[in-house]
N, C-alpha and C positions, 0 to 999 in steps of 0.2 A: 504495499500500499505506500503511495508516495505521501510523501507529508505536504500540508499544505501550504505555502509562503507567509511567514508570520511576519508580522509589522516589526518594527525595529524595536519599538518599547516591550514587546513580548519577547524578543528573541534577549535584550538587557535585562529583562526580570529572570527568563529562564537560566543564564549566565551567574546573576544575582544568587540565585537560589543553589545553583551547583556550588558555587561558590561558597556558602555559607553552611553547607550541607559537608563539603569537606572540611572546614574549619572544624565543625562539631564532632567529626568522625575522629579529627586527630585530636582533638580534646579527651574524648573517650579514650583513645588508645594513650594517651598520655597520662590517666588516670590507674587504667590497668595495669601500666609498667609499673605504677607504685609511686609515682611522686606525687608529692604535696597538691592537693587540691587547689591551693593558693596558685601556685606557679603554671599548673594547669588550666586555670582559667585568666590568667594574664596571658597566657599564651593565645588563649580564645581571643581576648578582646583586642590582642596585637592583629590577629587574622581575619579579625572581621571589621577591623577598624573601618567605615565607609560604607559600609554594606547593609549592616542593620542598624534598629534603634535601641538602644540601650546596652549597658552592661555586658551582658552574657548573650549576644550576638541573637536576639528573636525570641529567646528561651530563657523562660525561669523558671527555678524550681522552687519544691516545699520548703526548703529548708533555706 
């Protein structure tokens, strides 16, 4: 099935979502490795700068 040509704003949104997802995956791997949560959160903030609103790259936890 051929993909329809997407408007520029939609393509940019897709790229932004993929970048945010990659940053969150990196944060999860960081935590899995046993590194301190603060270190992993700082890395997430750095990778997400300019991508999402808030300190946690568009994702908030219960704690």
